[in-house]
C-alpha positions in Angstrom: 90.5 29.0 38.8 87.3 30.0 38.5 84.8 27.2 38.0 81.5 27.0 35.9 79.0 23.9 37.1 76.2 23.9 33.9 79.0 25.3 31.4 77.0 23.8 28.7 73.5 26.0 28.9 72.6 29.8 27.5 74.5 31.0 30.6 77.3 29.2 30.9 78.8 29.2 27.5 78.5 33.3 27.5 80.1 33.4 31.3 83.2 31.4 29.9 83.7 34.1 27.4 83.7 36.8 29.8 85.3 35.4 32.7 88.6 35.7 30.5 88.7 39.3 31.6 88.9 38.2 35.1 91.1 35.1 35.0 93.3 33.0 32.4 92.0 29.7 34.3 88.6 28.4 33.9 87.4 25.2 34.5 84.2 23.9 32.5 82.0 21.7 34.3 79.1 19.8 32.6 78.2 15.8 31.7 80.1 16.5 28.3 81.9 19.8 28.5 83.1 21.2 25.2 85.7 24.5 25.3 84.6 27.9 24.7 88.1 29.4 25.4 91.0 27.6 23.7 92.4 26.9 27.1 89.7 25.7 29.1 89.9 23.1 31.5 87.1 20.7 31.1 85.7 18.4 33.6 82.9 15.8 33.1 80.7 15.4 36.2 77.4 14.4 37.2 76.3 17.2 39.8 74.1 14.9 41.6 77.0 12.8 42.8 78.9 14.1 45.7 82.2 13.0 44.8 81.9 14.4 41.1 81.2 17.8 42.6 83.9 17.3 44.9 86.8 17.1 42.2 84.7 19.6 39.8 85.3 22.1 42.5 88.8 21.4 44.3 91.3 24.0 43.8 88.7 27.0 42.5 88.4 30.5 44.3 85.3 31.0 42.5 82.1 28.5 41.7 78.9 29.8 39.4 76.4 27.5 39.6 74.4 28.2 36.0 73.1 24.6 35.8 69.6 24.0 33.9 67.4 21.0 34.5 64.9 19.4 32.5 61.5 21.7 33.0 60.1 18.6 34.8 58.9 18.9 38.3 59.5 15.4 39.0 63.2 16.2 38.2 63.2 19.5 39.8 62.3 17.8 43.4 64.8 15.3 43.9 67.9 17.1 41.8 67.9 20.3 43.0 67.9 19.9 46.5 70.8 17.1 45.8 72.9 19.4 43.6 72.7 22.4 45.7 74.0 20.6 49.2 76.5 18.9 47.2 78.0 22.4 45.9 77.4 23.9 49.1 79.4 21.4 50.5 82.3 21.2 48.0 82.3 25.1 48.4 82.9 25.2 52.2 85.3 22.1 52.4 87.6 23.8 49.3 86.8 27.7 50.4 85.2 28.5 47.1 82.8 31.7 46.9 79.9 30.6 45.4 77.7 32.5 42.9 74.4 31.0 42.4 72.4 32.1 39.0 68.8 32.0 40.0 65.0 32.6 38.9 62.0 34.4 40.2 59.9 31.5 40.8 60.2 31.9 44.6 58.4 35.3 44.9 54.9 36.0 46.2 52.5 36.2 43.1 51.6 39.7 44.1 55.3 41.0 43.8 55.4 39.8 40.1 54.1 43.0 38.6 56.9 44.8 40.0 59.8 42.6 41.6 63.0 43.8 43.3 65.4 42.0 45.5 63.6 42.9 48.4 60.2 41.1 47.0 58.5 38.7 49.5 59.6 35.0 49.1 56.2 33.2 49.0 56.2 30.8 45.8 52.8 29.9 44.8 54.0 27.0 42.5 55.4 23.7 43.2 58.3 24.6 41.2 58.9 28.0 43.0 58.9 26.0 45.8 61.5 23.5 45.0 63.7 27.0 44.3 63.2 28.2 47.5 64.5 24.9 48.9 67.5 25.9 47.1 67.5 29.1 48.9 67.1 27.8 52.4 70.4 25.3 51.6 72.3 28.2 50.3 71.2 31.3 53.1 71.6 28.2 56.0 75.4 27.7 54.6 76.0 31.7 54.8 74.4 32.2 57.9 76.0 28.8 59.9 78.8 27.5 58.1 80.9 30.4 56.9 79.7 30.1 53.3 80.6 33.0 51.1 77.9 33.6 48.2 76.1 35.5 46.4 72.3 35.0 44.3 72.3 36.4 40.6 68.7 36.2 39.7 67.4 36.5 36.1 63.9 37.2 34.8 63.1 35.1 31.9 65.6 35.5 29.1 66.4 35.5 25.4 69.4 36.3 23.2 71.2 35.1 20.3 71.5 31.4 20.1 69.6 30.8 23.3 68.1 27.4 23.2 65.8 27.9 26.3 64.8 31.7 26.2 61.6 31.9 26.3 60.9 35.0 23.8 63.2 33.2 21.5 61.2 29.7 21.2 57.7 31.4 21.6 58.1 34.3 19.2 61.7 35.4 17.4 62.4 31.8 16.2 58.9 31.3 14.9 58.9 34.9 13.2 62.8 34.3 11.8 61.2 31.4 10.4 58.2 33.0 8.7 55.8 31.3 11.3 53.3 32.8 13.5 54.5 33.8 17.0 53.2 32.5 20.0 52.7 34.0 23.5 51.3 32.7 26.6 47.9 34.0 28.2 47.4 37.5 27.5 49.1 39.7 24.8 48.5 43.2 26.5 50.3 42.6 30.0 53.7 43.6 30.6 56.7 41.0 30.7 60.4 41.6 31.3 63.3 39.6 29.5 66.8 39.5 30.6 69.4 39.7 27.4 71.6 36.5 28.1 75.0 38.7 27.1 73.8 41.0 29.8 73.4 38.4 32.0 76.4 36.6 31.7 78.8 39.9 31.8 76.7 40.8 35.1 77.4 37.7 36.8 81.1 37.6 36.0 81.1 41.2 37.0 79.4 40.1 40.3 81.9 37.2 41.1 84.8 39.3 40.8 83.5 42.0 43.1 84.1 41.3 46.5 81.5 43.6 48.1 78.4 42.3 46.0 78.9 39.0 48.1 76.1 38.2 51.2 73.5 39.9 48.7 71.1 39.0 46.2 71.4 40.5 42.5 69.0 41.5 40.2 70.8 41.0 36.7 70.6 44.0 34.2 67.4 44.2 32.3 65.6 46.7 30.4 63.3 49.0 32.4 60.9 49.1 29.5 57.5 48.0 29.9 56.7 46.0 26.8 54.0 43.8 26.2 53.3 40.6 24.2 51.8 42.5 21.5 54.8 45.2 21.1 57.5 42.5 21.4 55.6 40.6 18.3 55.0 43.8 16.4 58.6 45.1 16.6 60.0 41.9 15.8 57.6 41.1 12.7 58.2 44.5 11.6 62.1 44.0 11.3 61.5 40.9 9.3 58.6 42.5 7.2 56.2 40.0 7.7 52.4 39.8 8.8 51.8 40.9 12.3 50.1 38.0 14.2 50.1 35.6 17.1 48.4 33.1 18.6 47.6 32.9 22.1 48.3 29.9 24.3 45.7 30.5 26.5 45.5 28.2 29.9 42.8 26.1 29.1 44.8 25.4 25.8 48.1 24.7 27.9 45.9 22.3 30.0 44.6 20.5 26.9 48.4 20.1 25.1 49.7 19.2 28.5 47.4 16.1 28.3 50.0 14.9 25.4 53.3 17.0 26.0 54.9 17.1 29.2 56.8 20.2 28.8 53.6 22.4 28.1 52.0 20.2 31.1 54.7 22.1 33.3 53.9 25.5 32.0 50.3 25.5 33.6 51.1 26.4 37.1 53.6 29.1 35.8 50.6 30.9 34.0 50.2 33.4 36.7 53.3 35.2 35.4 51.5 35.7 32.2 48.2 36.8 33.2 49.6 39.7 35.1 51.9 42.5 34.4 56.1 40.8 35.0 58.4 43.3 35.6 61.8 42.8 36.7 63.7 45.8 38.4 67.4 45.9 38.4 68.0 49.2 39.4 70.5 48.2 42.3 72.7 46.9 39.8 72.5 49.4 37.3 73.2 51.9 39.7 75.7 50.1 41.6 77.9 49.2 38.6 76.6 51.9 35.9 75.3 49.3 33.9 72.9 50.5 31.0 71.0 47.0 29.9 70.4 46.0 26.3 67.0 47.8 25.2 64.6 45.7 23.6 65.0 46.9 20.3 68.6 46.0 20.1 68.2 42.7 21.6 65.7 41.4 19.4 67.5 42.9 16.2 70.7 40.9 17.4 68.5 37.5 17.8 67.3 38.2 14.6 70.4 38.7 12.9 71.7 35.5 14.6 68.7 33.6 13.3 69.3 34.9 9.7 73.0 34.0 9.8 72.8 30.4 10.8 69.9 29.9 8.5 
């Protein structure tokens, strides 16, 4: 049995499909789980409740923690450490391997221009410090409590039907609808994006590769160094609409944040958009002979999916 905690999100649903290559027994866990594969086992659970997590994990060989929380620091500060501790405790109790789907918020600001698995941990944001607490809990369990785990780390992501992908929400969904694309801070800075089908495929592969454990892995991401201006130019060319963009500069986010909590939460993260943001996945690519999806192919797939859903 392989179990996905947070199975209803952008990554969890794709991961459920990929795991069929490795196991016939898949358990999907969320507050309101729905089937992805016809024979999935569904468990409704609140991951902030220790007993719920224990029941969800029991009988699993591998557990994938892919949960996404509301983008609200107040929620993160209370919920994330609680969830991580419950999941770690349950995996140790039931002798499960753990795969943690992580982001890049904990990296030092100076590392953002070229992130690798060896980049220093020194988060400049409050949300980054929450993510670092997660790592502390996980690494302590690995070093001192016998937990077998790995970290699968993603850049900002995008993909077909991705509800939380930042490239989707700012650029591709707008362009598909004939609206003006948005971009944060600076159109001429490089910004890497991980394609969600690649991320799911790679996460399943890592979880089912014994030698991958006790390591951090950057999930496969195109090595192309595209800027915001290039993403928007390419997408508008495909849709044959005017190449234009509205730049959400930091002072505009501060102003809009007075009225919108989600926008307010973006303000402290603008250091990732005011400078180049390059995510290096060469370790994974070389180890598994994996060629990440190009931005051209990924954007085409997203826009085609948007057209079909209209």
